[in-house]
C-alpha positions as CSV (number, residue, x, y, z in Angstrom):
1,M,15.3,69.1,3.4
2,M,13.8,71.8,5.5
3,T,14.5,75.6,5.6
4,S,14.6,77.4,8.8
5,H,12.3,80.4,8.5
6,P,12.3,83.1,11.2
7,H,8.8,84.2,10.1
8,R,7.4,80.9,11.4
9,H,8.3,82.1,14.9
10,D,7.1,85.7,14.3
11,P,3.8,86.3,16.0
12,D,3.1,89.1,13.5
13,A,3.1,86.5,10.7
14,M,0.0,84.8,12.3
15,V,1.1,81.4,11.1
16,T,0.2,78.3,13.2
17,R,1.9,75.0,12.6
18,P,-0.2,71.8,12.5
19,S,0.3,69.3,15.3
20,L,2.9,66.6,14.6
21,R,0.4,64.1,16.0
22,S,-1.7,64.8,13.0
23,L,0.9,63.6,10.5
24,D,0.1,60.0,10.9
25,R,-3.6,60.7,10.5
26,T,-3.6,63.0,7.5
27,H,-1.5,60.8,5.2
28,R,-4.1,58.1,5.3
29,R,-6.9,60.3,4.0
30,P,-7.9,59.7,0.4
31,A,-6.4,62.2,-2.0
32,A,-8.9,64.6,-3.5
33,R,-8.8,66.0,-7.0
34,V,-7.0,69.3,-7.2
35,Q,-9.1,72.1,-8.5
36,P,-7.9,75.6,-9.5
37,T,-9.7,78.1,-7.3
38,A,-10.1,81.8,-7.1
39,P,-8.4,83.3,-4.0
40,A,-10.6,83.2,-0.9
41,A,-12.2,86.3,0.3
42,D,-9.5,86.9,2.9
43,L,-6.7,86.2,0.4
44,Q,-7.4,88.7,-2.4
45,T,-3.9,88.6,-4.0
46,P,-0.7,86.5,-4.0
47,Y,1.0,89.4,-2.3
48,D,-0.6,88.5,1.1
49,L,2.0,85.8,1.5
50,P,4.3,86.2,4.5
51,T,7.2,88.5,3.7
52,S,9.1,88.5,6.9
53,G,12.3,86.4,7.5
54,R,14.2,84.6,4.8
55,G,11.5,82.6,3.2
56,F,11.4,82.3,-0.6
57,W,8.5,84.7,-1.1
58,G,9.8,87.1,1.5
59,S,13.2,87.3,-0.3
60,L,11.7,88.4,-3.6
61,T,11.4,91.9,-4.9
62,H,8.1,93.4,-5.9
63,A,8.8,92.9,-9.6
64,E,9.7,89.3,-9.0
65,R,6.5,88.6,-7.1
66,E,4.6,90.3,-9.9
67,A,6.1,87.9,-12.4
68,F,5.0,84.9,-10.4
69,A,1.5,86.4,-9.9
70,R,1.3,87.0,-13.6
71,D,2.3,83.5,-14.7
72,G,1.0,81.5,-11.7
73,E,-2.4,79.9,-11.2
74,P,-4.0,80.0,-7.7
75,V,-5.0,76.5,-6.5
76,G,-6.8,75.2,-3.5
77,L,-5.8,71.7,-2.1
78,P,-7.9,69.9,0.6
79,V,-6.4,68.2,3.6
80,G,-4.9,64.8,2.7
81,H,-4.4,65.7,-1.0
82,V,-1.3,64.2,-2.5
83,L,0.3,67.1,-4.4
84,W,2.7,64.7,-6.2
85,R,4.3,61.3,-5.6
86,E,7.9,60.2,-5.6
87,G,9.0,59.4,-9.2
88,D,6.3,61.6,-10.8
89,A,7.3,63.9,-13.7
90,A,8.1,67.4,-12.5
91,D,5.9,69.7,-14.5
92,H,5.3,72.6,-12.0
93,V,6.5,74.2,-8.8
94,L,4.3,75.6,-6.0
95,I,4.6,78.6,-3.7
96,I,2.6,77.9,-0.6
97,R,0.2,80.8,0.4
98,S,-1.4,79.2,3.4
99,G,-1.5,75.8,5.1
100,W,1.2,73.2,5.5
101,V,2.5,70.1,3.7
102,K,4.7,67.2,4.6
103,I,7.5,65.9,2.4
104,C,8.1,62.2,2.8
105,V,9.8,59.2,1.1
106,R,9.0,55.5,1.3
107,R,11.8,53.1,2.1
108,K,11.2,49.3,2.6
109,G,7.5,49.9,3.1
110,W,7.9,52.7,5.7
111,E,7.0,56.3,5.3
112,R,9.8,58.7,6.4
113,I,8.9,62.4,6.9
114,I,11.9,64.5,5.8
115,A,10.5,68.0,5.9
116,V,7.4,70.2,6.6
117,R,6.8,73.3,4.5
118,G,4.4,76.2,5.1
119,P,3.5,79.7,4.0
120,G,6.0,81.5,1.8
121,D,7.9,78.3,0.9
122,L,8.8,77.3,-2.6
123,I,8.5,73.5,-3.2
124,G,9.4,71.3,-6.2
125,E,12.0,73.6,-7.6
126,R,14.9,71.1,-7.7
127,A,13.1,68.5,-9.7
128,A,11.7,71.2,-12.0
129,M,15.2,72.6,-12.6
130,Q,17.4,69.5,-12.6
131,V,16.3,65.9,-12.3
132,R,12.8,66.3,-13.8
133,R,11.5,63.6,-11.5
134,R,10.1,64.0,-8.0
135,S,12.4,62.8,-5.3
136,A,9.7,62.7,-2.6
137,T,5.9,62.6,-2.0
138,V,4.2,65.8,-0.8
139,V,0.9,65.6,1.1
140,A,-1.3,68.5,2.4
141,L,-1.5,68.5,6.2
142,D,-4.5,70.9,6.1
143,T,-6.2,73.1,3.5
144,V,-3.5,74.6,1.4
145,H,-3.7,77.6,-0.9
146,A,-0.8,77.9,-3.3
147,L,0.4,79.5,-6.5
148,R,1.0,76.9,-9.2
149,V,3.7,77.8,-11.8
150,S,4.4,75.4,-14.7
151,T,8.0,74.3,-15.3
152,G,8.1,76.3,-18.6
153,A,6.8,79.5,-16.9
154,F,9.2,79.0,-14.0
155,A,12.2,78.8,-16.4
156,A,11.0,81.9,-18.2
157,I,10.7,83.8,-14.9
158,L,14.3,82.7,-13.9
159,A,15.5,84.0,-17.3
160,E,13.7,87.3,-16.8
161,H,14.9,87.7,-13.2
162,P,18.2,85.9,-12.7
163,R,18.5,87.2,-9.1
164,I,15.9,84.6,-8.2
165,L,18.5,81.8,-8.8
166,R,20.7,83.3,-6.1
167,V,17.7,83.3,-3.7
168,I,17.1,79.6,-4.5
169,E,20.8,78.8,-4.0
170,E,20.7,80.5,-0.6
171,Q,17.6,78.6,0.3
172,M,19.4,75.3,-0.6
173,Y,22.4,76.3,1.6
174,D,20.1,77.2,4.5
175,R,18.4,73.8,4.2
176,L,21.8,72.1,4.1
177,A,23.0,74.0,7.1
178,E,19.9,72.9,9.1
179,Q,20.4,69.3,8.0
180,T,24.0,69.3,9.3
181,A,23.3,71.3,12.5
182,P,24.1,69.5,15.8
183,A,21.2,67.4,17.0
184,A,20.9,69.4,20.2
185,H,19.5,72.2,18.2
186,V,16.4,70.2,17.2
187,T,15.8,67.8,20.1
188,D,13.3,70.2,21.8
189,S,11.4,71.0,18.7
190,P,7.9,69.6,18.1
191,W,8.9,69.2,14.4
192,P,10.7,66.4,12.7
193,A,14.3,67.0,11.8
194,A,14.7,68.2,8.2
195,V,16.5,65.0,7.2
196,P,16.7,62.0,9.5
197,R,20.1,61.9,11.2
198,D,20.7,58.2,11.0
199,A,23.9,59.1,9.1
200,G,24.3,62.4,10.9
201,A,27.3,64.1,12.1
202,S,27.7,62.7,15.6
203,A,26.9,59.0,15.1
204,P,26.6,57.8,11.5
205,V,25.2,54.3,11.1
206,T,24.3,52.1,8.1
207,A,21.4,53.5,6.1
208,P,18.9,51.3,4.3
209,V,19.9,50.0,0.9
210,A,17.6,52.2,-1.2
211,D,17.0,52.1,-4.9
212,I,19.9,49.7,-5.5
213,R,19.2,46.5,-7.4
214,A,21.6,43.6,-7.7
215,G,24.1,44.0,-10.6
216,Q,23.5,47.7,-11.1
217,N,26.5,49.8,-11.9
218,C,26.7,52.3,-9.1
219,T,29.2,54.9,-8.1
220,I,31.2,53.8,-5.1
221,L,32.8,56.3,-2.8
222,F,35.1,55.3,0.0
223,T,36.7,57.7,2.6
224,D,39.2,57.2,5.3
225,I,40.5,59.6,8.0
226,V,44.3,59.5,8.1
227,G,45.7,58.8,11.6
228,F,42.3,58.5,13.1
229,S,43.5,56.3,16.0
230,G,46.6,58.5,16.6
231,A,47.7,58.9,20.2
232,H,47.5,62.7,19.9
233,R,43.6,62.4,19.8
234,T,41.2,61.7,22.6
235,D,37.8,59.9,22.0
236,E,36.2,63.3,22.1
237,D,38.5,64.6,19.4
238,R,37.6,61.6,17.3
239,L,33.9,62.4,17.6
240,V,34.6,65.9,16.4
241,V,36.7,64.6,13.5
242,R,34.0,62.2,12.5
243,R,31.3,64.8,12.7
244,V,33.3,67.2,10.5
245,M,34.0,64.5,7.9
246,Y,30.3,63.6,7.6
247,D,29.2,67.2,7.5
248,L,31.8,68.0,4.7
249,L,31.0,64.9,2.7
250,R,27.3,65.3,2.8
251,G,27.5,69.0,2.1
252,A,29.9,68.4,-0.9
253,L,27.6,65.8,-2.4
254,E,24.4,67.8,-1.9
255,H,26.2,70.8,-3.5
256,S,27.0,68.6,-6.5
257,D,23.3,67.6,-6.8
258,V,23.8,64.1,-5.2
259,P,21.1,63.8,-2.6
260,W,22.2,62.2,0.6
261,E,19.1,60.4,1.5
262,P,18.8,57.9,-1.5
263,C,22.5,56.9,-1.0
264,H,23.4,53.8,0.8
265,R,25.9,54.6,3.6
266,E,28.0,52.3,5.9
267,D,30.0,53.8,8.7
268,R,33.5,52.4,9.0
269,G,34.5,54.1,12.2
270,D,37.4,56.1,10.6
271,G,35.6,56.6,7.3
272,A,32.5,55.8,5.3
273,L,31.3,53.8,2.3
274,V,28.7,55.6,0.2
275,I,26.9,53.9,-2.7
276,V,25.3,56.4,-5.1
277,P,22.2,55.0,-6.9
278,A,22.8,54.1,-10.6
279,E,20.5,56.8,-11.9
280,I,22.7,59.6,-10.6
281,P,25.6,60.3,-13.0
282,T,29.1,59.6,-11.7
283,R,30.2,63.1,-12.9
284,R,28.3,64.7,-10.1
285,V,30.3,62.7,-7.5
286,V,33.4,64.3,-9.0
287,D,32.4,67.8,-10.1
288,P,32.2,70.0,-8.2
289,M,32.1,67.5,-5.2
290,L,35.9,67.2,-5.0
291,A,36.6,70.9,-5.0
292,R,33.9,71.5,-2.5
293,L,35.1,68.8,-0.1
294,T,38.7,70.0,-0.4
295,A,37.8,73.7,0.3
296,G,35.6,72.7,3.3
297,L,38.4,70.6,4.8
298,R,40.9,73.3,4.2
299,R,38.7,75.8,6.0
300,H,38.4,73.5,8.9
301,N,42.1,72.7,9.2
302,R,43.0,76.4,9.2
303,T,41.2,76.9,12.5
304,A,41.3,73.5,14.1
305,G,43.8,72.4,16.7
306,E,46.3,69.7,16.1
307,A,44.0,67.0,17.6
308,T,41.1,67.8,15.3
309,R,42.9,68.7,12.2
310,F,43.0,65.8,9.7
311,Q,43.7,64.5,6.2
312,L,41.2,62.6,4.2
313,R,41.8,59.8,1.7
314,V,39.0,59.3,-0.9
315,A,38.6,56.6,-3.5
316,L,36.1,56.5,-6.3
317,H,35.1,53.6,-8.6
318,V,32.1,52.5,-10.6
319,G,30.8,48.9,-10.8
320,P,28.1,46.3,-10.0
321,V,26.9,46.3,-6.5
322,V,25.0,43.4,-4.8
323,P,22.8,44.3,-1.9
324,D,21.5,42.0,0.8
325,D,19.9,42.3,4.2
326,Q,23.3,43.1,5.8
327,G,24.5,45.8,3.4
328,V,26.3,45.6,0.0
329,S,29.1,43.6,-1.5
330,G,30.8,43.0,-4.8
331,L,34.2,43.0,-6.5
332,A,33.8,46.7,-7.4
333,I,33.6,47.6,-3.7
334,I,36.6,45.5,-2.9
335,Q,38.6,47.2,-5.7
336,T,37.5,50.6,-4.4
337,A,38.7,49.7,-0.9
338,R,42.1,48.6,-2.3
339,L,42.5,51.8,-4.2
340,L,41.9,53.6,-0.9
341,D,44.6,51.5,0.7
342,A,47.1,52.1,-2.1
343,P,50.6,52.5,-0.6
344,V,51.4,55.3,-3.1
345,L,48.5,57.3,-2.0
346,R,49.5,56.9,1.7
347,E,53.1,57.8,0.9
348,W,52.3,60.9,-1.0
349,L,49.8,62.1,1.6
350,D,52.4,61.7,4.3
351,R,55.1,63.4,2.1
352,T,53.0,66.5,1.1
353,Q,50.6,66.8,4.0
354,A,47.8,67.5,1.5
355,D,44.4,67.9,3.0
356,V,42.7,65.5,0.6
357,G,44.2,62.6,-1.3
358,F,41.8,61.5,-4.0
359,I,42.3,58.4,-6.2
360,A,39.9,57.2,-8.9
361,S,39.9,54.0,-10.9
362,A,41.2,54.1,-14.5
363,Y,37.6,53.8,-15.8
364,V,36.4,56.8,-13.8
365,Y,39.3,58.9,-14.9
366,E,39.1,58.0,-18.6
367,F,35.3,58.3,-19.0
368,V,34.4,60.9,-16.4
369,I,37.2,63.0,-15.0
370,A,39.1,63.5,-18.3
371,H,36.0,65.1,-19.8
372,A,34.8,67.1,-16.8
373,P,34.8,70.9,-17.1
374,G,34.9,71.5,-13.4
375,P,37.4,73.4,-11.2
376,V,39.8,70.5,-10.8
377,N,42.0,70.2,-13.9
378,P,42.2,66.6,-15.2
379,A,45.9,67.3,-16.0
380,S,46.6,67.6,-12.2
381,Y,45.9,63.9,-11.8
382,Q,48.9,61.5,-11.8
383,R,48.6,57.9,-13.1
384,V,49.8,55.4,-10.6
385,T,50.1,51.7,-10.4
386,C,50.2,49.7,-7.2
387,K,49.8,46.3,-5.7
388,V,47.4,45.8,-2.8
389,K,47.3,42.3,-1.4
390,D,47.1,40.1,-4.6
391,A,45.7,42.8,-6.9
392,E,47.6,44.9,-9.4
393,L,45.7,48.2,-9.7
394,T,45.9,51.3,-11.9
395,G,44.5,54.5,-10.6
396,W,44.6,58.3,-11.1
397,M,45.7,60.3,-8.0
398,H,45.1,63.9,-7.2
399,L,46.5,65.7,-4.1
400,S,45.2,69.0,-2.8
401,S,47.5,71.7,-1.4
402,A,48.5,71.4,2.3
403,T,47.0,73.7,4.9
404,I,50.1,73.2,7.1
405,P,53.3,73.1,5.1
406,P,55.2,69.8,5.5
407,A,58.3,69.7,7.6
408,A,61.6,69.9,5.6
């Protein structure tokens, strides 16, 4: 993910981006050993970091910067140095003082650049605060000077200055907004998109089966746009509806700490199949994902015209997934699809005109939803039984409120 920083375009900041053509050259250089260094002669103090724009450092108060300067250690990193690798333990964060780094992941033997960071940026905070493992590899594109803060010191600073948490949250929202921005906003840029748009808003496609091994119990999420092929919609309307669905789904998952990139995605035209890797808890796909998705669709429907207003069916299950070169398969996926097609869910969505109709398998409800402390009350779910094709299914259904009240 990549944050849009106005100070990167501010001539007063005197920041020069490295050429994109250098990306393929620099990542092949041997990594050098990192050495703590005293600040260079022209960088006498951590306060010389850029303070314009909405960058992390520029958003801090003087007292907050003093805390980082007090507990941080200045380090110098040579070009080509690997700051950390995907899967490494997260024992520190870095605030970049000067220079640039690339953030990349490897999928099926290919390196994929997902972001570039520069002066004033904070990197490594999500792993340090939440998952404890690095989700990507970070490589220095040129000589980098940074402030290194251990995970323990970082937690102590956040406890001492809780406002910093809001700064970090805003930074995450900004990065998410850039990821879901229309492609036209980035096509003329010499920089890579923050996150590859192979499952982007306008034309989602199948993403690689990443980090999924045969037989793993993965969280399976199925969505379907109600009435997608309706005569009241044009093809242009359908593109808008698909874009909104993908933007909302991705945003809700990211807000719930479910990163979009490691998930396997298959576009179904009027919906999507998302397989969440086994190491990510199913609870995150429920809480606060469902509340976030519902709120986002409700906001859209309040202002959208009839042709682009839509209802969304969502089904959730957990079970073994079997990947192959064409995608994924397995009985658990079939059962999730059948829950999505449950006649009782279709009937109640039509009757209530709810924005979102959500149905979870009995397993997910009993072991996840019933114990979730999130904003959606487990008591608001209704136990339903249905027959889809030759299968007798039991699920738990939740309907949101309706943006447009149903006709009498």
